[in-house]
Z-matrix of the N, CA and C atoms (Angstrom, degrees):
N
C 1 1.470
C 2 1.480 1 115.64
N 3 1.349 2 120.12 1 125.40
C 4 1.365 3 122.68 2 -175.66
C 5 1.521 4 113.05 3 -73.99
N 6 1.341 5 114.30 4 168.88
C 7 1.515 6 116.20 5 178.33
C 8 1.413 7 109.97 6 -70.60
N 9 1.381 8 118.23 7 -37.06
C 10 1.513 9 119.69 8 176.68
C 11 1.542 10 109.24 9 -63.22
N 12 1.173 11 120.96 10 -37.53
C 13 1.514 12 122.97 11 -176.61
C 14 1.548 13 105.82 12 -68.97
N 15 1.405 14 116.79 13 -41.67
C 16 1.397 15 116.38 14 -178.41
C 17 1.583 16 111.13 15 -67.65
N 18 1.306 17 113.74 16 -31.82
C 19 1.522 18 122.15 17 174.76
C 20 1.537 19 112.81 18 -62.23
N 21 1.307 20 112.28 19 -43.84
C 22 1.470 21 114.54 20 -178.97
C 23 1.520 22 108.55 21 -71.09
N 24 1.258 23 117.25 22 -46.66
C 25 1.600 24 120.28 23 175.29
C 26 1.416 25 113.52 24 -47.81
N 27 1.436 26 117.87 25 -46.94
C 28 1.443 27 127.90 26 179.68
C 29 1.531 28 108.66 27 -59.35
N 30 1.289 29 116.72 28 -50.77
C 31 1.446 30 119.31 29 -174.44
C 32 1.556 31 114.92 30 -63.53
N 33 1.337 32 114.30 31 -22.79
C 34 1.499 33 120.22 32 173.53
C 35 1.455 34 113.48 33 -62.38
N 36 1.304 35 115.19 34 -36.29
C 37 1.557 36 126.65 35 -175.93
C 38 1.454 37 105.46 36 53.30
N 39 1.316 38 121.19 37 44.45
C 40 1.392 39 115.30 38 175.42
C 41 1.488 40 117.58 39 -78.45
N 42 1.315 41 128.30 40 147.42
C 43 1.347 42 125.26 41 -166.44
C 44 1.548 43 107.48 42 -76.23
N 45 1.201 44 119.65 43 -30.88
C 46 1.609 45 120.39 44 -179.63
C 47 1.492 46 109.88 45 -95.55
N 48 1.374 47 115.80 46 -58.34
C 49 1.477 48 119.42 47 -171.81
C 50 1.512 49 115.77 48 -75.82
N 51 1.286 50 114.82 49 73.50
C 52 1.442 51 122.92 50 175.30
C 53 1.563 52 108.65 51 -89.12
N 54 1.379 53 112.44 52 171.80
C 55 1.511 54 113.72 53 -179.26
C 56 1.491 55 111.07 54 -65.59
N 57 1.315 56 119.67 55 -38.39
C 58 1.522 57 127.03 56 178.96
C 59 1.539 58 110.75 57 -61.32
N 60 1.373 59 113.75 58 -46.14
C 61 1.473 60 120.65 59 179.42
C 62 1.495 61 107.88 60 -62.05
N 63 1.288 62 120.35 61 -53.00
C 64 1.496 63 125.20 62 -174.62
C 65 1.489 64 108.40 63 -63.05
N 66 1.296 65 119.57 64 -37.48
C 67 1.550 66 121.72 65 177.87
C 68 1.481 67 111.17 66 -66.46
N 69 1.189 68 118.96 67 -37.52
C 70 1.591 69 125.68 68 176.53
C 71 1.527 70 106.69 69 -69.18
N 72 1.283 71 121.95 70 -59.04
C 73 1.511 72 124.21 71 -167.92
C 74 1.441 73 113.08 72 -76.58
N 75 1.313 74 116.85 73 -27.32
C 76 1.554 75 113.14 74 -175.74
C 77 1.564 76 105.21 75 -80.05
N 78 1.190 77 121.05 76 -13.81
C 79 1.423 78 117.15 77 -175.75
C 80 1.546 79 114.02 78 -110.20
N 81 1.376 80 111.89 79 21.19
C 82 1.527 81 123.01 80 173.45
C 83 1.479 82 111.80 81 -101.12
N 84 1.213 83 124.84 82 162.18
C 85 1.510 84 129.98 83 -172.64
C 86 1.432 85 104.50 84 -150.73
N 87 1.425 86 122.33 85 54.28
C 88 1.366 87 126.01 86 -175.00
C 89 1.703 88 106.48 87 -74.71
N 90 1.295 89 110.95 88 152.93
C 91 1.529 90 116.45 89 177.23
C 92 1.464 91 113.68 90 -80.29
N 93 1.253 92 124.55 91 135.04
C 94 1.418 93 125.50 92 178.70
C 95 1.571 94 107.38 93 -65.35
N 96 1.318 95 117.94 94 -36.91
C 97 1.484 96 120.21 95 -179.19
C 98 1.630 97 111.68 96 -68.07
N 99 1.314 98 111.94 97 -38.84
C 100 1.564 99 116.12 98 175.52
C 101 1.436 100 114.35 99 -78.55
N 102 1.271 101 123.28 100 -43.83
C 103 1.410 102 122.67 101 -178.25
C 104 1.472 103 109.68 102 -144.34
N 105 1.256 104 120.35 103 81.41
C 106 1.505 105 127.59 104 173.94
C 107 1.581 106 114.26 105 -48.91
N 108 1.325 107 114.45 106 -44.92
C 109 1.514 108 112.32 107 178.12
C 110 1.487 109 117.00 108 -63.58
N 111 1.407 110 113.90 109 -41.48
C 112 1.492 111 117.38 110 171.95
C 113 1.484 112 112.86 111 -59.60
N 114 1.267 113 117.50 112 -45.20
C 115 1.401 114 120.98 113 -176.43
C 116 1.698 115 110.65 114 -62.40
N 117 1.290 116 111.73 115 -37.15
C 118 1.363 117 116.15 116 176.97
C 119 1.535 118 115.46 117 -68.80
N 120 1.441 119 114.85 118 -33.30
C 121 1.521 120 115.16 119 172.75
C 122 1.406 121 112.84 120 -73.66
N 123 1.395 122 117.47 121 -25.40
C 124 1.445 123 116.10 122 177.48
C 125 1.491 124 110.89 123 -69.35
N 126 1.322 125 118.07 124 -48.34
C 127 1.498 126 127.21 125 177.02
C 128 1.545 127 106.01 126 -52.11
N 129 1.280 128 121.35 127 -42.23
C 130 1.496 129 118.79 128 -175.48
C 131 1.431 130 108.34 129 -78.10
N 132 1.219 131 123.93 130 -41.41
C 133 1.460 132 122.77 131 175.79
C 134 1.559 133 110.91 132 -63.99
N 135 1.282 134 117.26 133 -45.44
C 136 1.497 135 115.18 134 177.35
C 137 1.539 136 113.01 135 -59.25
N 138 1.293 137 116.62 136 -41.37
C 139 1.525 138 119.28 137 172.50
C 140 1.404 139 120.92 138 -55.53
N 141 1.413 140 115.22 139 -44.10
C 142 1.466 141 126.49 140 177.27
C 143 1.597 142 101.54 141 -62.52
N 144 1.329 143 118.08 142 -52.20
C 145 1.343 144 117.99 143 -166.67
C 146 1.660 145 107.83 144 -67.22
N 147 1.340 146 117.18 145 -37.22
C 148 1.471 147 117.71 146 176.16
C 149 1.537 148 109.71 147 -55.70
N 150 1.329 149 114.95 148 -42.41
C 151 1.522 150 118.39 149 178.11
C 152 1.373 151 113.87 150 -61.17
N 153 1.444 152 118.68 151 -40.13
C 154 1.426 153 123.59 152 173.34
C 155 1.542 154 114.87 153 -57.68
N 156 1.356 155 116.58 154 -42.87
C 157 1.386 156 125.80 155 -173.96
C 158 1.560 157 106.09 156 -72.90
N 159 1.255 158 118.39 157 -34.54
C 160 1.520 159 119.57 158 173.30
C 161 1.551 160 107.50 159 -68.40
N 162 1.171 161 126.08 160 -41.75
C 163 1.508 162 132.77 161 179.06
C 164 1.580 163 103.28 162 -57.09
N 165 1.267 164 117.13 163 -49.44
C 166 1.434 165 122.36 164 -165.90
C 167 1.507 166 105.27 165 -71.49
N 168 1.455 167 121.97 166 -39.77
C 169 1.353 168 130.86 167 -179.72
C 170 1.604 169 107.14 168 -64.87
N 171 1.350 170 116.60 169 -43.22
C 172 1.438 171 116.73 170 -171.98
C 173 1.586 172 111.71 171 -78.07
N 174 1.287 173 111.88 172 -28.79
C 175 1.418 174 117.51 173 173.82
C 176 1.668 175 114.67 174 -68.75
N 177 1.256 176 108.38 175 -37.64
C 178 1.520 177 114.71 176 176.62
C 179 1.575 178 104.67 177 -71.47
N 180 1.303 179 121.61 178 -41.55
C 181 1.518 180 119.03 179 -178.75
C 182 1.535 181 111.78 180 -64.41
N 183 1.320 182 117.35 181 -32.08
C 184 1.503 183 120.56 182 -179.03
C 185 1.476 184 112.18 183 -75.77
N 186 1.363 185 120.21 184 -22.52
C 187 1.432 186 124.87 185 175.51
C 188 1.625 187 111.73 186 -73.59
N 189 1.374 188 118.01 187 -21.68
C 190 1.460 189 123.21 188 -175.86
C 191 1.514 190 112.22 189 -77.44
């Protein structure tokens, strides 16, 4: 995770999607069959993080 991505996540001040939470859950790969709740949390965290990466990319492109 880049410093810019960490900055964006921190600016959101989301009660769940913190830098620490996203670092933990985006690096997991739990099985839907063995742990459907964990798999859902992973999907949610990865989706949020993908949006953050897009924002970071767009912001750096605007500065050029």
